[in-house]
Structures are given as C-alpha cells and as structure tokens.
C-alpha angles and dihedrals in degrees: 000000000000114000117224136202115297119257120261113291090238093061109110120215134212127180129211116198116196111216105145099112121115094230092216093165090064090061091210140128087220116090110259096238091052094063107112132244113190089354097305129095111258090237090059091053089056095045091049091056093045091048089066087069090055099230116202092215134023123193126185115198109215138179121153111037095011091148088064091051092049090052092049098045103035108177095338093096138016115246118223117190124223110199120184102022108234102164141293095292090053089048093056090048089062089067093061095093093049089052095047109143094012117133119186142057125334125206115201112207137170125236092217092052096068106161104065106141121238090234089057091052090049091050091053092051092045091052089051086062094049122132092260090055098219117210092221134016117204126195110227132187139187111223124192088245115028091199111171099334120135114259132236116211105200139177120240091260092058097259113137117242096183144338123213135179115239094244090054097042127106120233089256091054092046088057087070110098098200104103134195116244091192093237116126143174118211135163110252094236090057102039103073094033090058093044091054088063096050116110131199100230096131139103093276098041089232136131104249120208088212090066091074086076091056091046091052091048091054087055088052092246115141122240123195138208128208118193123221117227090213113059090185091072091066096043111130124221113220105144141032089259092054089046090055091047091051090050090051093051092047093049093047091055093045091052091051090051092049091053092044088053093055108273124129116225107189093197105012097186090062097053118090123195131195124232093261102036112141116204125184131208126285090023116149118207117187125205125300100020120152125199118200121194122299103034124143120185120189127208125297097021126147120209111189125211126297095016124147122204133183131161091359136134122211118191124208120299095019122145125195136179158313095223095003123153121203115187131189114307096025112141121183112193122215117305094000121140136216114190136200120320094007120141125195130188127169089348137126123216109201127234111294093358122138136213098183106184150338096018141132118208113187132160088353141119128211123197123223120297112283121250118248090266093048092049089071092057115106090212092058091046092052092051093054093043093052091055091052092053 
C-alpha cells in the first residue's frame, strides 16, 4: 500500500467501531472484543492505534454484552446500541445520534479486527481527500485464500465498479481475489445519507454497509479502494483458534522487533511478551520466559530460563533466574541478582544485592549490597536474613 499525503489539518475525525456481534464461535461469557492478545483486550489494541490519529469522537456500536463494553471503556467512547441486529449498515446507523453535529471524516472499524496500522488508517483518510473526492474509500486486501470474503470489483485506476457479499456473488465474481476488509472512510455528511438509501433485498435480508458503495455509484459518485500490503492487519478474530493465531502473529513480530532493537533471544519461539513490555539493548533472554503486562527491562540484563515477570522493573546489569518469579511492584536496582526459585512482590532489591535461591521477598526493601567490611557485621547479616524469611 502506498501512503499518500495526510489530509488537511483542519479535517476533524470520528471513529465508529462495530462490536455488536454475539461472538458465538468464541463460546464465552466474555464479550468477543474483550478477549486479550498479548495481555490486552483486542478492542484496546484497535483503540490505541486509532488514538494516534486524535479522533474528536469515538463511538462503539454494541449489542450483546454491552454492559461489559461500558465497564471497559468508561467515558472514553460513546456506546451506541444495535438492537435488533439487522446487518453492518444498520449497525453504523445506530451511531448517528452520537455523531450529531459532527462534521468531518469518519473511519469505520471493527472491534474484532484489532491490528489495523495507524499508517493504514491515515492512508484511507488521505485517499478520501484525493483530487477525485471519492464518496467512500474501502480498504481491500488480497489473501492467499479468499474464502468467503466479500469481493471488490475495481477498475485499473482504483475506482470501485461494484462490491458484493460472497453469498450474493456469482461464480465469476468470486473468482476475483480482491477482498473487502469491511473498513471504510466516509465524510460524515455522506455517510448517513447513503445509508438511508440502502435496502435489504439480499440473501440475508440485512442492510449491508458495503451497499453504500453501490448507492454512490448509482449517483455517479466515484468510490475508491486502497489495498493493504499486509493482509494480516485485517485478519478478523472470531474463534479461539483465530485468537491463538493472532497471538502467534503478534508474538512473532514482537520477538523480531526485540532482536532488531538489540536483545538476544536464545530460543525466540519460547519467549512471550505483553503488549507493553519494554526491553533495552544487550538484554539476554533465555528459553521459556513469559512477560506479563507492566514490565520494563533496562540495558545489559540477563533473564535466565523459565522465569515469569509481571509489573516489574529491572535496572541495568540485573540478572534473574532460572525459575524466578517477579510479581507487581518488584524493583531490582542496578546489578542486583535474583536466583533460582525466588519470588518477589512489592519489594525492592538494592543495588548489587542478591537473593540467590529459594526465597520469597514481599512488602520488603533491601539496601545496596554491603561492602566486604560490612559483610562481617551481624546486624547486616540479620537484615538480609529477615528479608529472605
């Protein structure tokens, strides 16, 4: 995908996130978009990327499990309710009240498509401001296996001739490999006017969002498609298997980035990061290490095998493990060491200090390592021993 110039600075932006589906394939009481990838709900991944575009308004369209979404989002986004569920076009219509008075660009996203890159969103908005002023911009992709995705029939110049859902497509149309991701950019003054003209005369009896393209075409207004160069970013998550696959893709990319930034991963496929893990340079991570949320690792740190970290801070020169567990509030000062089968929680290990093995350090604070003279002092020995107990 070729990025284009950004839209004018004065162009306001709103986002609509569709999250009204029941998520039955997940077989879970938890809302589908709240299932975590790398320790963070997939919806939060998407909102974090969209936040980089500084939207003025954010609307999440909910149905089943909306109380869970309200609890997760608080005041960060308006909740529009789709009940009953009559298709994606009908879902977007439910956001009209929340966008009353808004004038600008609207990005339509999906809560179960969490890894759309900010640069892709920017490219969609930029294309919306192209010289031909398209009524709608659609994000397309070309997967290895088109499966049952809707198809985009486009001219050579990127203008859309027609969009069709798979279940309504002919065999000739299904032979097209350019697929619809569902993501769109539309000017607010056009969006709801086009939706009002969409009908439900299709195999599912639903109001399809994609039909706004066909409505615009009938009005002789051009619509455009841009094609992502990374089909994975528009991969949807609808089942536990797809959730696991998304986790695997995310982890693979994060491992590559860690190594590119100067960390050594002895067995990369066995190391698991969280969404917010911070890793410095010249860090060595041995096999079977798991990072939970909230971990910061400075330069020149060694993490031995089978260690588990969450909510911990490791300063430069630290070594931990093997089989160490660092829980929230653990702070290891520079050049300190935690050995095998040591657990820390809400504890500080002072500079150069050591907890070598078989210890629990909780709600405690150790000073720096004693000098050789201090090490012979009974008082110093008692202080270190009491922490170990």
